[in-house]
N, C-alpha and C positions, 0 to 999 in steps of 0.2 A: 504494500500500500504506500509506503514511504517513497519508493521509486516513482510510482505513478504521480503522487502529489508533487514531488520535486520536479518531475518532467513537465507537468502542467504549469507549475510556477515559473520555471525557466523559459518555457515557450511563450507564456503570456507576457513575461517581461520583455522578451525580444520582440514579439509581434505587436505589442501595445505601446511600450515605452519608446521603442525605437522610432516609430513613425511620429510620435509627439516631438521627440528631440529634433528630428530632421525638419518637420513642418514648422515648428516654432523658431528654429534657427533661420529658416528661409523667409519667414513672414516679414520681418522689417524691410528687407530689400524690395520685395514686391509691393508692400504697402506704400512705400515712398513713390513708387511709379503709378499708383492708383490702378494697379493691374487686377483683373478679375481672378488671377491666380491667388492673390492675397485672401480673397473670400473663401476659396477652396482650402487654402492652408489653415485658415481659422476653423472651418468646419471639421477638418481632420483633427486638429488639436482638441476641439471640443468633444467630438465623438469618441476619440480614443481615450480622452481623460475619463469619460464615464466608464468605458470598458476597462480602464486601468485598475479599477477597484479589485478585479480578480487577482492581480499580482500579490498584494499583501494578504488577501484572504487565503490563497493557496500557500503563501509563504508561512503564515501563521499555522496553518494546518500541518505543514511539513515540520515546522519547529516543534509542535506538540508531539508529533510522531517520533521525532528524534530526541525529545527530552531536553531541548536546548533553550526553552522559552525564557529562562532567567539568565542566560549567558550575556555578558556585557556586549560582545560583538553584535549579537542579535538585537538587543535593546537599542544600541547605537544605530543600527541599520533601520529599525522601526522609526526612531526619532527623525533620522535624516529623510526617510521616505515621507513622513508626515510633513516635514518642512518643505520638501520638494512639491508635494501635493498642494500645500498652501501657497507656495510661490506661483504654481500654475493656476490654481483656482482664483486666487485673490489679486494677482498682479498681471500675469501674462495674458490670460484669456480676456479680462476686462480691458487691458491695454490694447489688445488686438481689436476688440469690438469698438473701442473709442476711435482707433485709427481708421477703421472701416467706415464708421459713421461720419467722421470728419472728412474723409475723402469723398464720400457720397454727397455730403452737404457742400463741400468747398470745391469739388471738381479739380480743375487744373491748379487752383490756388494751393491745395495741399501738396501737390507734386513740386511746386516751385519753392516750398518752404523747407526742403530737405537739407539745405545748407545752413541750418542754424535756427530755423523757425520752429513753431510748435510741433509740426509733423516730424521734423528731423530730430528734435529732442525726444519725442515719444518713441521714435524708432530706435534711437540710441539706447534709451532706457530699456526698451523691450529686448534689444540685443544683449545688454548686460544681464538682465534678469534671466534670459534664456541660457546664457553662459553659466550663471549660478545654478539654475535648474539642472543643466547637463553635468556640471561638476558634482552636484549632490548625488546624482545617479551613478557617476563614475566611482565615487567613494563607496557607495552601497555595494556596487559590483565587486570592488576590491575586498571589502569586508566579507562578502559572501564567499569569495574564493579563498582568501587567506584564513579566515575564521581563527582569530587568535585563541590559543588554548585547544584547538581542534585535536581530537584523538585519532584522526585518520592517518597521521604520519606524513601528510603531504607538505 
């Protein structure tokens, strides 16, 4: 059962978190151009964020099966996962929505402001937040692989 839960957890992480990181990273560039691609990237981020709930659910189920629920590396991973989710839900997705709304309302004006105007500042902030989001996931992946105190001998 543990191998099945772990397999689902890893596959979900790859297939769900991966597209979010790519779409969120590309969004600021396309949003500056008021491209319809930006709206698609936002939908990808939003949709996969909802599906992303399965990653910690199966991760917790796996941790329970392995008896590592109280290990420091796992608790740290859970906290970092929660922080990454908060960055996505409370900063990245609303920022993307705001940029799309501004572009729809301002048209060409939003595209002209990318050299220091409001759209450019928002795009830069989104790029930075996405970098933080991606870094959080990278640290979680490393913790999952290294697992300090692991008894696997790896």
